[in-house]
Every structure is written in structure tokens, then in C-alpha cells.
C-alpha positions as CSV (number, residue, x, y, z in Angstrom):
1,M,63.1,52.7,108.1
2,R,59.2,51.9,109.2
3,L,57.4,53.6,112.3
4,E,54.6,51.4,112.7
5,L,51.6,52.7,115.0
6,L,52.9,51.2,118.6
7,D,56.5,52.8,117.8
8,N,55.2,55.9,116.7
9,G,53.1,56.3,119.8
10,V,55.9,55.5,122.1
11,D,57.9,57.9,120.4
12,S,54.9,60.6,120.7
13,M,55.1,59.6,124.7
14,K,58.7,60.3,124.8
15,F,58.1,63.7,123.4
16,G,55.2,64.5,125.3
17,L,57.0,63.4,128.5
18,E,60.1,65.8,127.6
19,F,57.9,68.8,127.0
20,Y,55.9,68.1,130.2
21,N,58.8,68.0,132.6
22,K,60.2,71.3,131.1
23,Y,56.9,72.7,131.5
24,L,56.4,71.6,135.5
25,D,60.1,72.7,135.9
26,L,59.7,76.0,134.6
27,E,59.9,78.5,137.9
28,D,57.1,80.8,136.6
29,K,54.8,78.9,134.6
30,Y,52.0,81.5,134.4
31,S,54.0,84.6,133.0
32,L,53.2,86.0,129.6
33,W,56.0,84.7,128.2
34,N,55.8,80.9,128.0
35,P,58.1,78.6,125.6
36,G,54.9,76.3,124.8
37,Y,55.8,73.5,126.7
38,L,52.6,72.6,127.9
39,K,51.1,72.9,124.5
40,M,53.6,70.5,122.8
41,A,53.2,68.2,125.7
42,V,49.1,68.2,124.9
43,I,49.5,67.6,121.5
44,S,52.2,64.8,121.9
45,F,49.9,62.8,124.5
46,H,47.4,63.3,122.3
47,N,48.6,61.7,119.0
48,A,50.0,58.7,121.5
49,L,46.5,58.3,122.9
50,E,45.2,58.2,119.1
51,L,47.8,55.8,118.0
52,F,47.3,53.6,120.6
53,S,43.9,53.0,120.3
54,K,44.2,52.4,116.6
55,K,46.7,49.8,117.6
56,L,44.5,48.1,119.9
57,L,41.7,48.5,117.5
58,S,43.9,47.3,114.6
59,S,44.9,44.0,116.8
60,E,41.3,43.0,117.2
61,N,40.7,43.8,113.2
62,E,42.8,45.4,110.9
63,L,39.6,47.1,109.2
64,L,38.5,48.6,112.3
65,I,41.0,51.6,111.7
66,Y,40.1,52.4,108.3
67,R,37.5,55.0,107.5
68,D,35.8,53.7,103.9
69,L,35.5,50.1,103.7
70,S,34.6,50.4,100.1
71,N,37.7,51.9,99.3
72,E,39.1,50.4,95.8
73,T,42.9,50.6,97.1
74,L,42.1,49.3,100.3
75,L,40.1,46.0,98.7
76,N,42.9,45.5,96.4
77,L,45.5,45.6,99.0
78,L,43.3,43.1,101.1
79,H,43.2,40.8,98.0
80,H,46.9,41.0,97.5
81,K,47.3,40.0,101.0
82,K,45.1,37.2,101.2
83,K,46.6,35.9,98.2
84,I,50.4,36.1,98.7
85,E,51.4,37.5,102.3
86,K,48.8,36.6,104.7
87,D,50.5,37.2,107.8
88,I,52.2,40.7,107.0
89,P,49.8,43.7,108.9
90,L,47.5,45.5,106.5
91,D,49.0,48.7,107.9
92,W,52.6,47.8,106.6
93,Y,51.3,48.0,103.0
94,V,49.4,51.1,103.9
95,I,52.8,52.7,105.2
96,S,55.5,51.0,102.8
97,D,53.2,52.1,99.6
98,Q,52.3,55.4,100.7
99,V,49.0,54.8,99.3
100,N,46.1,57.3,99.8
101,I,43.8,55.5,102.2
102,L,42.2,57.2,105.1
103,T,41.7,55.9,108.7
104,I,39.4,56.9,111.0
105,D,39.3,60.2,112.9
106,Y,39.9,60.6,116.7
107,I,36.1,60.7,117.6
108,E,35.0,57.7,115.7
109,C,38.5,55.9,116.8
110,I,37.5,56.4,120.4
111,K,33.9,55.5,120.2
112,R,34.9,52.2,118.6
113,L,37.6,51.6,121.1
114,S,35.0,52.6,124.0
115,I,32.5,49.8,123.0
116,I,34.9,47.1,121.8
117,F,36.9,47.4,125.0
118,N,33.6,48.3,127.5
119,L,35.3,51.5,128.4
120,S,33.9,53.4,131.7
121,K,32.3,56.6,131.1
122,A,35.1,58.0,132.9
123,Q,37.4,56.8,130.6
124,Y,35.8,57.7,127.7
125,K,35.1,61.0,129.1
126,T,39.3,61.1,129.7
127,L,39.7,60.7,125.9
128,E,37.3,62.6,124.5
129,S,38.3,65.8,126.6
130,M,41.9,65.0,125.6
131,G,40.7,65.6,122.1
132,N,38.7,68.6,122.8
133,L,41.9,70.0,124.5
134,R,44.3,69.2,121.9
135,N,42.1,71.0,119.5
136,K,41.8,74.1,122.0
137,V,45.5,74.7,122.6
138,T,46.2,74.1,118.9
139,H,43.4,76.6,117.5
140,F,42.7,79.0,120.2
141,G,45.9,79.0,122.8
142,L,46.0,79.1,126.4
143,N,44.2,81.7,128.7
144,K,47.1,82.3,131.3
145,L,44.4,83.6,133.8
146,I,42.3,80.4,133.6
147,D,43.2,77.1,132.0
148,F,45.9,75.7,133.4
149,H,44.7,73.5,136.3
150,E,41.9,72.4,134.0
151,I,44.7,71.5,131.4
152,L,46.7,69.8,133.9
153,V,43.6,67.8,135.7
154,V,42.6,66.5,132.0
155,T,46.3,65.7,131.0
156,N,47.0,63.8,134.1
157,E,43.9,61.9,133.7
158,A,45.4,60.9,130.4
159,L,48.5,59.7,131.5
160,E,46.8,57.5,134.2
161,L,44.6,56.1,131.5
162,I,48.0,55.2,129.6
163,A,49.5,53.7,132.8
164,G,46.7,51.9,133.6
165,F,44.4,50.7,130.9
166,F,47.0,51.0,127.8
167,Y,49.5,49.6,129.5
168,K,47.1,46.1,130.6
169,N,46.1,45.9,127.1
170,L,48.8,46.9,124.7
171,K,51.4,43.4,124.1
172,S,54.0,42.9,122.1
173,A,53.6,40.3,119.3
174,E,57.4,39.3,119.6
175,K,57.0,38.7,123.3
176,K,60.2,40.8,123.9
177,G,58.9,42.9,127.0
178,H,56.2,45.0,127.4
179,P,56.4,48.1,124.6
180,L,55.8,50.8,126.9
181,D,58.1,49.6,129.3
182,V,60.8,51.9,127.9
183,V,58.9,55.2,128.9
184,Y,56.8,53.7,131.9
185,D,59.2,54.6,134.7
186,E,59.3,58.2,133.5
187,L,55.4,58.3,133.0
188,I,54.9,57.0,136.7
189,N,57.4,59.7,138.0
190,T,56.0,62.8,135.9
191,L,52.7,61.7,136.5
192,E,53.6,62.3,140.4
193,K,55.0,65.6,139.9
194,A,52.3,66.6,137.6
195,E,49.8,65.6,140.2
196,V,51.5,67.9,142.9
197,E,51.4,70.8,140.5
198,E,47.5,70.4,139.7
199,V,46.8,70.4,143.0
200,E,48.7,73.6,143.5
201,A,47.2,75.1,140.4
202,W,44.0,74.5,141.7
203,E,44.4,75.5,145.0
204,T,45.6,79.0,143.6
205,F,42.8,79.0,141.4
206,Y,40.2,78.9,144.1
207,A,42.1,80.8,146.6
208,D,39.3,83.4,147.3
209,N,37.0,80.1,148.2
210,F,39.5,79.1,150.3
211,E,40.1,82.0,152.0
212,K,36.3,82.4,153.0
213,I,36.0,78.7,153.9
214,N,39.3,79.0,156.0
215,E,37.7,82.1,157.5
216,I,34.4,80.5,158.3
217,F,36.0,77.5,160.2
218,D,38.1,79.8,162.2
219,S,35.3,81.7,163.1
220,L,34.3,78.8,165.1
221,N,37.0,79.7,167.6
222,E,35.2,83.3,168.7
223,N,31.7,81.5,168.6
224,E,30.7,81.2,172.4
225,Q,27.4,79.7,171.6
226,F,28.6,77.3,169.3
227,K,31.6,76.3,172.1
228,T,28.6,76.1,174.8
229,E,26.2,73.9,172.4
230,L,28.9,71.5,171.9
231,L,29.8,71.2,175.5
232,T,26.5,70.0,176.3
233,K,27.0,66.9,173.8
234,G,30.6,66.2,175.7
235,Y,32.7,67.9,173.2
236,T,35.1,70.4,172.3
237,F,37.1,71.2,169.3
238,N,40.3,71.7,167.7
239,V,40.8,73.2,163.9
240,E,44.0,72.7,161.9
241,F,44.7,74.9,158.7
242,G,47.7,74.6,156.3
243,P,50.3,77.4,155.9
244,Y,48.3,79.8,154.1
245,S,45.0,81.7,154.3
246,H,44.1,80.0,150.9
247,S,45.3,76.5,151.9
248,S,42.8,73.6,150.9
249,T,44.0,71.6,153.8
250,I,41.4,71.7,156.5
251,I,41.0,69.5,159.8
252,L,38.7,69.5,162.4
253,K,38.5,67.3,165.6
254,L,35.6,66.8,167.9
255,I,37.0,65.6,171.1
256,N,35.2,63.7,174.2
257,D,35.9,64.4,177.6
258,K,38.3,61.9,178.0
259,G,40.8,63.9,175.3
260,E,39.6,61.1,172.5
261,T,39.1,62.3,169.0
262,H,35.3,61.7,168.3
263,V,35.2,62.9,164.7
264,E,38.2,63.7,162.7
265,L,36.6,65.9,159.9
266,A,38.9,66.7,157.0
267,S,39.1,68.1,153.6
268,V,39.5,65.9,150.7
269,N,40.1,68.2,147.7
270,K,38.9,66.5,144.2
271,P,40.3,69.0,141.6
272,R,38.9,66.9,138.9
273,L,35.5,67.9,140.1
274,N,36.3,71.2,141.4
275,S,34.8,70.2,145.0
276,T,36.0,69.7,148.6
277,I,34.5,66.8,150.4
278,F,34.5,67.3,154.2
279,A,34.4,63.4,155.7
280,D,36.1,61.6,158.4
281,C,39.5,60.0,157.7
282,T,38.7,56.6,156.4
283,S,38.5,55.0,152.8
284,S,34.5,55.4,153.1
285,G,34.0,58.6,155.0
286,P,31.6,59.2,156.4
287,I,30.9,61.9,154.4
288,Y,29.3,65.1,155.9
289,F,29.2,67.7,153.3
290,V,30.9,68.8,150.3
291,I,31.7,72.4,148.4
292,D,31.3,72.7,144.9
293,H,33.8,75.8,144.4
294,Q,33.0,76.3,140.4
295,K,29.3,77.4,141.9
296,M,30.7,79.1,144.7
297,L,33.0,81.3,142.4
298,E,30.5,81.9,139.9
299,D,28.3,82.9,142.3
300,P,29.4,83.6,146.1
301,D,25.7,83.8,147.4
302,N,24.8,80.6,145.8
303,K,22.1,78.8,147.4
304,K,23.6,75.6,146.4
305,C,27.5,75.6,146.5
306,C,27.6,73.3,149.6
307,Y,25.8,69.6,149.8
308,I,24.7,68.5,153.2
309,Y,24.1,65.0,154.1
310,H,21.1,64.7,156.4
311,E,23.0,61.6,158.0
312,P,26.9,61.0,157.3
313,E,27.0,58.7,154.3
314,E,29.5,55.9,154.0
315,Y,30.9,55.9,150.5
316,E,33.5,53.3,149.5
317,E,36.4,55.0,147.9
318,Y,34.7,57.7,147.4
319,E,38.0,59.8,147.0
320,F,38.6,57.8,143.6
321,E,34.8,59.0,142.5
322,N,34.7,60.7,139.2
323,E,31.2,62.0,139.3
324,K,29.4,64.2,141.8
325,F,27.6,61.3,143.8
326,W,26.4,64.2,146.3
327,E,24.0,66.0,143.4
328,K,22.7,62.7,142.4
329,D,21.8,62.0,146.1
330,S,20.0,65.4,146.2
331,Q,17.5,64.3,143.6
332,K,16.9,60.9,144.8
333,S,13.3,60.6,145.4
334,I,14.2,59.8,149.0
335,K,16.9,62.6,149.3
336,K,20.2,61.8,151.1
337,S,21.9,65.3,150.8
338,Y,20.2,68.7,150.1
339,G,21.9,71.8,148.6
340,A,22.8,75.1,150.7
341,H,24.7,78.1,151.1
342,F,28.1,77.7,153.0
343,D,28.4,80.2,155.7
344,K,29.2,80.4,159.6
345,E,25.8,79.5,160.6
346,Q,25.5,76.6,158.3
347,L,28.9,75.1,159.3
348,T,27.7,75.4,163.1
349,R,24.3,73.4,162.2
350,I,26.3,70.9,160.5
351,L,28.8,70.1,163.7
352,I,26.1,70.3,166.1
353,G,23.9,67.7,164.1
354,I,27.1,65.3,164.2
355,P,25.6,62.2,166.2
356,S,26.9,61.5,169.3
357,H,28.4,57.9,170.2
């Protein structure tokens, strides 16, 4: 039996999905006793990423996955392959002969992959983060109070990359169907379940932040000055919250004198950026302000945990953005946003400043 790069990667995916689903199905994922399902899922998925990456490199040029191109054994194998069996992949020789020829490590592998396949910064960061995560859980373990939502974020990004980039680029030489089809449906189903868990774990981690934010929004109902100012602009308002005091779901509607919704300001949570964007409910916003939860948690009095736009900013498909673009907008020569502390007074200023139609 011979396990080739792609076959080996698919096997790792199967193991990873099995462990990940066992973790996701645990009733208490954060108890002191944990069977290590999440750790094993991370290790398996990382191994699959490395093997899939090396397969793509090898398909471009067989030599791209080897560390030392001056290795005499490697050169002799190339000579033998050229002279006798040109059509047999070089890695078959390496596997069957069990020779001591080292392939490149994971970091070098993803660097070469990034250049040759023109990966985006976000795609490369996902591969890099998965390598760091694998090293962390292997050598240092998991901090049950801190790490879980971060692990879910990175792991789910890796699964999205496999379902997207790798599925698109990995092809079967024998044209007997796609090599990842044996795991693809389970991959998608697992990812859907894991993304729900990711948001819940993230929301729980930042529960104190969300309790404060909910309290600030709720305080509008008792703010008579705010209500009066809003009425002078021709609006009333309504605030809807999720089922818990720390819920990350907040929707505020400004309603005109005809009973029509003028603005529907909703929370759009970005666990991967530890932020909540408050925007109108379309694919392009507009965006009114953003709360950086990490800054808010580290320092409750942080003067720049909230980024407010001078004018509501249209941003196409902002929900899929993987960088904190609001920080960049605050650093431009003509600043579109500015950092501020988030409190009751700041929220009323934002809402009173919303343009009338």
C-alpha cells in the first residue's frame, strides 16, 4: 500500500472532522476534564493543510517540496527517473525507497505556496495562524478560560480555505471525480455547526462588554432629553435586544412620523476581528460606528475602543472584510473615522447626528 500526499491529506481531514464534531457535540466544552478532541482536530487539520499545500507545489514542480536540492540521493533519484521512468512522480520513489530526503517545513511550504498561487494576505494569515495554533496546542496546551473562541476562529478559517481555495486547485489526475468530494459534504456541515459555536463562544468571552453595550442602548429609553431632540428631527426610536443581558444582537430603529423606518442600525459581529460593526442593514451599510472588544476588555476606560464615522460610510460587503478597515480610515490624511470612548453620551451624539432625509 502506498499513501500519497493527497490521500494522506484526505485521511487527515477525515480524522480532523471526526475529532472536531466530537468536540462540538460535547455538552460542556470548557470543563477541566476534556478528552482532547479539539487539540486532535487542530493537529489533523494542520497536517491536511501541509499535505494539500505540498501537493499543489509538487504538481507545479516536483522539486518545490524538497529542502536541499544538492542532496546527492535526491539528484540520483532524478537521474534514475529521467533515464528510466519519466512518468512516475518523484515522491513515489521517496516513499517507496524510504530514503532520507527532507521536504520543506510548514513555514517554507506556505511561503512558496503564497507566492506561486498569489494568495491574499488573509489566506496566508490563515495558514500561518494554523501553524502557530498547532504548535501552541501541541507544546503548551489550552487555556480553558481564554483560548477556545480564538481556536475556533482560526480552525474555521482553515476549513473555509480548504472548502474554497484548496478545493478549487486540487484536481485528480485520473479525472475520477474531485479528490476532496469524499469529505466535502461533511466539511460544509461541520463548518456550519462550528461557526455557530464560534459566535456563541466569542459572545460568552466578551459577555461583560456586551452587558455594558446593552445597558448603554437600553438607557436611551429613560433619556428624555434624547427623546426630545430626536422628536425635533421628526423621529422616535425602538431598540430590540437578544434573549440575554450579554446578547450580541442589538437592533435600533429610527422611525419617522409616518411610522416608517428611517434607519435600522444593527450589530454585525466579527469574531475574527474581535469587533462589532453598527451599520444599516444592507450589504454595503452604511457603517456608523465600530466597537473593538479587545480594547474595551483590556481597558474599560479606553479612549479609542469605539471608532465613529464622521459621515455614514458605504463599504461594499464589509461583513466579509478581514482587516480592521475602520482603524485605517482613522489614520488617513482626511480622516473618515475617529477613536472615542463608548458611553451613553457618545451613543446619543451618534444617533442625533444621523442625517435626515
